[in-house]
N, C-alpha and C positions, 0 to 999 in steps of 0.2 A: 327663479321665480320660472310657476308656471305655466308651459307652452298655451298660448290661446289655441280656442277650439275652432273661431271664426273662421270662416273660407266663402269664398269667392261664390256670387251666383254664375249662373251657364246657363245659357239657355241656348235647344239647339233652332229656334226662330223666332224672335221677336215682332211677329206679326198677331200672335195667341195672347191676349192677356183673361186670366181667370180670377178677379181678385174678392175676396173674401171681406166683403164692410163688416168691421168688427165692433160693435155697439154696446154700450152698459150701463146704467144709471142707477148707483146701491138705494139715493133717499130722494124727497122732493126736494131737501133744500138744495143738492146738486142739481134738480134741473132748474130754482132757480137764479144760479149762477153759472147760465150757459152751460150746461153739460144737458140737456134735456136728449130725450130720445129722437126731438125732433131734429133741433138742430145738430147733433152727430150727423144722422144720415144726411141731410143738405148738404152737408160740405162733403163728407167722405163722396156722397154720390158725382160732385160738383168734380172731385178732385180726381176721381176717373176720366173722364173730360181730353184731361190735358194727358195722359198715357198715348202712347202710340203703338200704333195696328188695332187688331181689332180687337175689344174691350166689351165682355162679359163680366158682370157681376152678383153677389149672392149677399144677403144680408146674412149677420147673426145679431142677434139682439140678445141681451140679459138684461131686463127689467126686475127692477130691485131686488139685484145682486151686490154682494160687499166683493171688494177685489182685493180683499187677505187672503183667498185660496181660489184655486181651481174650480172647484165644486160648484159648475156654477154650468146649466145646461147647453149655451149654445157655444161656449167656448170648448167643450169638449165633442160636439160634434164638429167643431171647426178642426179640431184635431184629430179627429176621425176621417175627415176629409183630405186633409194634408198630407198623411199620410197613405193615402190612397193616390193621390198625385193626381187630384183633381183641381187643384192652384198651381197660381203665381205668385200671387201677393197678397200678404194679406195686410189691410188696411185700417188704422186708428185713428181717431180725433185730436187723440192724449195719449202721451203712452203711460200713463195712471191708468187711462180707462184699459189696460191689456191686463194688467196686474199693478200692485201696489206692494209686493213682495220683490224685491232684487231677486231672492231665488228665483223664483216663479217666473220672471221674469224673462232672464239668462237662461232661465232651461227652456222654456218656448221657443226664444230664437235661437240658442246653439244644439239643443237637442232635438225639436221637431221642426219649426221650418229651416236652416239651412239644412241639414244632409238631404230634403226632399226637394232641395231647390224652391223652394219658395222665400223672398223677397218679403222682410215687414219691413212697413213704413208707417212713420207717424207724423202727419200735415203740420199738426202747429210745430211740431220741433224741426223741423223742415231736413225730415234725413229719411236714409232706406238703408238695411242694409244689403242690397245690393254694392253699393261703395264701400270702399275703406275709410272712409272718414264718419259711417251712418255706423260703420259696424262699431268705433271705438265709440261715440258719442252713446250710443244707445246702454251698454256698460255704468257710463258716468251717470247720466238721467234717471237708470233702477236706482241707483245707490241712495239719491237725493228723493226717491217714491217711497222706498224704504224707512228714509229718516222721515220722513212725514208721516208715516204712520205710526212708526213706534211716539214722535212726538205726542199725536193725536193719542194714543192707548197710554200715556206715560200722564197728559194729561185729565184724560178720563177715570183713570186710577188712584191720582192724587184727590181730586175732587170726591168718589165713592170716600176714599178714607177720612176727609173732613166731616164727611155727611155723617159717616160714622161715628166720630169720634163726638159731635152733636149728639148721638142718638137717635140719629134718621134711619131710616131703611136702605141699602146702597142702591137697593133697584135691583133692573136686570133679572126678574121676573124669580123662580123658586119661593113666591108666599108660601111661608107652611101654612099648613092647616091647621083650621079656627082663625084663621085673623083672612080681611082684605086690606088691598094697600091703600090709601088715603091717598092718591096723587097729589094734589092741592098742598095737602099737609106735609107730605112726605113720609107718614109714621105709616103702621099697622095700626090696624082699628079691628078688635074680636066680633065675628058674623055668628049664624046660627049654630054654626058647629062646635064653636066654643065650648057648648054645653056637653058636645061628646067627650072632647076632649077633658073634661072635667070628672066624666063618666069613666073612662080609661083608667085615671089615677086612682078613682073612690074606688072601682073592681076591683083590680092590681092590689090596692095593699088591704082587702080585704081576703087576701089568697088566690083568686081566678089566673088563670094563667092567659099569656096574652091568647092565644090561640083561641079560647073561651072566649075575651072579652071580642075579638075581633069577629067570632059568631054570631055572638049578643047585639052588637053596635052596628053589624053588617059591612064592616070593614072586608078589604077584601083579599089581601094580607093580613099574618102575623108579623111580617116584618113590617107592616104599613103602625100597628099598634105601636111594636117596640121603636120606632122614629118617633112617633108623636111621646110617647110616655119619656123619652131620653132628649131631646127639644129644650136648649137652656130661654129659647124664644119665649116659651109658657111664664115664665117667669120676669120677663122684662128686660132680656139679655140678648143683646147682637152679637154673633158671633164672627171675626172677619178676619184671614188671611190669621187663624189661628191665636187670634187674641179676641177677650171678653169685653164688652162695652157695655153701659145699661143705656137701653135703649129708651124713647118719648111713648113708648105705647105702653097700653096697658095688660099685667101682668093676668093670665085667665084662671091661673093657680097661686096660692099661695108659698112662697119660697121652701117654709117647713113640710109640705107636703111634698115635694118634688123630692126634697133630700133626701123625704121615709121610702118615697119611690125609687129613687135611685140608691140607695143602701140596699136593698128587697132585691134590685136587680141583680147587684153586686153579689148578693150574698147565694142569690138561685144560682150563678153563674159561674162560682167561685169552683172548682174541680175538687177542692180539699173537700165541700162540705156537700157535694153530693158527688160521689165516684160512680165509672158505668158499672152497672149491675143491676140487677134483676131484684134482687133481694130489699126489703124496708130496712132491716137492723144492722145489716153487715158492718162489719169494723165497731160497733157500740156494745156487744156483749161479751159481758166476762164471768169465769167460772167464779161463785161466791165460795169455791172450796180451796180452790190451787192458786187461782188470781191468772189462770192462760186465758186467752181470747176463746169463744167462741166461732164455730163456723158451722154455715148450710151444709147441710149433708143430701145428699137426694135416699129416701127411702122407701123404694122399688116404687108402686103407683100412687103411693097411699100421701106424699108429697114429700117435707123437708124437715129434719128435725135438725137441732142445735146442739152442734158436741163438742167437747171439752178438746182444744187441741193437746192436753197432755195424755191424751187416749189415743193420741194419733200418731205414728210412724214417718208419716211423707215429710213431717216440718221437724226433725228436733230440737232447732233451736226455739220453737216455741213451745215446748215442752215446757211445766213449769213442776211435775209432780206424778212421773210415772204412775204412783198409785195411787190417785187421784179414782175417787168412787162418787164422784157427781153423775147425777144421771143427764140421760140426753130427753130432751122435750124438745113437741111439737112445735116447729117454729109458728106455726098460724096460732098456738095458742097466745103465746108469747107477743107479737105482734098485735094481738086482739086487745090483749089486756094493756100493753104501750097504749094504744090507739083510745080504748075507754079512760083513761087516767088524764088524758090532753082533753078530751072532750067533757071532761067531770069538772075540769078547775075553775075555780072559782076567777070571779076579777080581782079579789083580795091576793090569790093564789097568785095569779099572774104579776103583780104588781102594776106600779108606775111604769111607762113604757117611757121614762128619765132621759134622754145621753148622758146627760153630764152624773148621773146616780151609775150607770150601767159603766161608763167608761173609770169610775174610778175602783169598782168591783173588778171589771172583764181588768185589766191593767195588773190590778194584783193578784187572780189567777193566776194570770201567763207567768206572772214574777216567781209566782210558788211554785209553778210547774216547772221550769226553766232550771229555776235553784234546784228541784227535788230532780232534775233530770242529768243536772250536774255533776250532782252527788254519787248518784248511780253510777256515772261514766268513771267518776273518780275508782272509785272500787272496781269497777272492773279492768280498767286498766293497771293496778296493784297487782290484778289477780292474771292477766295476762303478761304482764312482764315475766312474772314467774312461773308461769305454765305457756305460753304462747299457745294457746289452743286456738283452732280456724272455728268452732263455733263460739268463742269469746270475739272474735274478731270481729264474727258476722252480728252477735251482738251490739257491739259499740260501734260501727257503721250505721245499725238501725237508729242508735240511740243519738249518735248526731246530727241524721237527718233529720228527726223530731227535734232538734234542738233550733238549728238552722231555720224548719219552720216556724217555731216558736219566737226567733228572732226577728225574722219580718212580719209576722204578725205584731209584736209589740210594737217596730219600727211606724205600720202600718197603723196604727190605734194612737201615739205618740204623736203621726205627721198629723193626720184628717180623721181621728175618729172613727173611721168607717165601722172596725168592729165593734163600736158601741151601735154608731146607728141600727147595724144589723140585728142585735140585739131587741132594741127595742120596734125595729120593722114586725121579726117574731113573738114579740110579743100582742104587737096589733092582729099578727092573724090569729092567734090562738084564740082572740076572742072572737073573732068570726068559722073558727074549725067546723063548728056542727055544720054549717049552710057552704062552706066551700070545698073541704073536702073529697067527694065523690064528684067533684070538677078536677080534681089536681091529679097530673101523672104521676108515675114512680118518681121521675128524679124531682116532682118539685115535691111530693110530700115525704124524699128523703131531705132535703135539703132544708124544711122548716122542723122536723126532727132532730136533725145535726146541730142545727142552729140555738133550738132551745133543751135537749139533754147532752150530758157530759158522759155517763157510762148506764148502763143497763146490767145492775147482776142477778144469775139465776145462780140459786141453791138449792137444792133437793127442792125442786121442782114452785119454790116462794121465789118471789121476783122484788127485786128495788130496783128502781128509776131513781139517778139524782141528774136535778135537774141545773141549769146553767146558772138557774137566777135565785 
């Protein structure tokens, strides 16, 4: 058993008493139950007249502060004065006026009052820490004060849980943007900002970035626009303790609009679709002569050219044909051709943004790609078993990594259909691309291009674009 830190109070002189009278009320209800500021003051002042010697006192009042923590101005001032050794007694009307936390109560008594030779007195419970009995009883009573607080918390939490399960807003502040809280009905009610919420979804689905949306609608931060966009309250859902419940409040946007926006947000956030690069077509352009990738290469002060990796010696494992005679092309010309093709696409070419149709085609496409990669892997394994070449081993590892990514995408498609919704969201963006393209940053442009274009093939200055739909 741990040794108690309680100690006796010693006095150099019993003739001088400097008492701190601490008073606290947190709610109007407490005042109605007999804990009002005036009642506590009256009884504490009357108690000082029973003390022996020359008595002086000072009131320390926390009006409207909870006893759950010590973040109260008067109690902090009292602690400071105790540390300055300017007090001999701290008096409260009732123990829970000092604190409702067992830990805080014992901290004040054992670590603040007693080390500074200050007696703690609670007149309602008739004890003080100047006596051995008082030091024993205070620990017991503080346990019950803590128990009462935890019971109140549990009852409150249980009540809020039942409210949420019934579709009512749990209360306690944090009313989401676009709603007001109807205290009488206990539900959220759309307000004048609901129109702004709808505009956020509309602009986002048209391709505007969250920063542009924030600027257009006068929102202070891009993050605020993102928080509003992702909030499920907008479709009539209440999230509480990690669980979703159907709310009784009116949705601001239809679920279908919300899901398309979420899919688009996931698409823009996916690192594989928009890797960190300053170039628009990195990773998408292939050589039509040998099949190798084309890379961006700085060409003096004139800009960048796209150069076949087969004509480079820096990465021999990417070489497909050392004798490839495909010409280097200006990257800006290819980017301009791709952008023009996107702008020129008709509604018929884009096709209906049907998640069901996309799901089937995308799943099949992913499965076919996986089968193709597995066939290549088998051939490479056979070659490696014969030659043990390090270049072959590098190619095998690259294909294994690519197969792993495909497996993750297939699982995602089967579980949630997110990949399908991404394609539908991308098609929706294409319908508004002429309007929104100038407002997109590089990562957003890349995200859109990567989501709709499978590959771009350059063959002796001719360009072929293969779309995913």
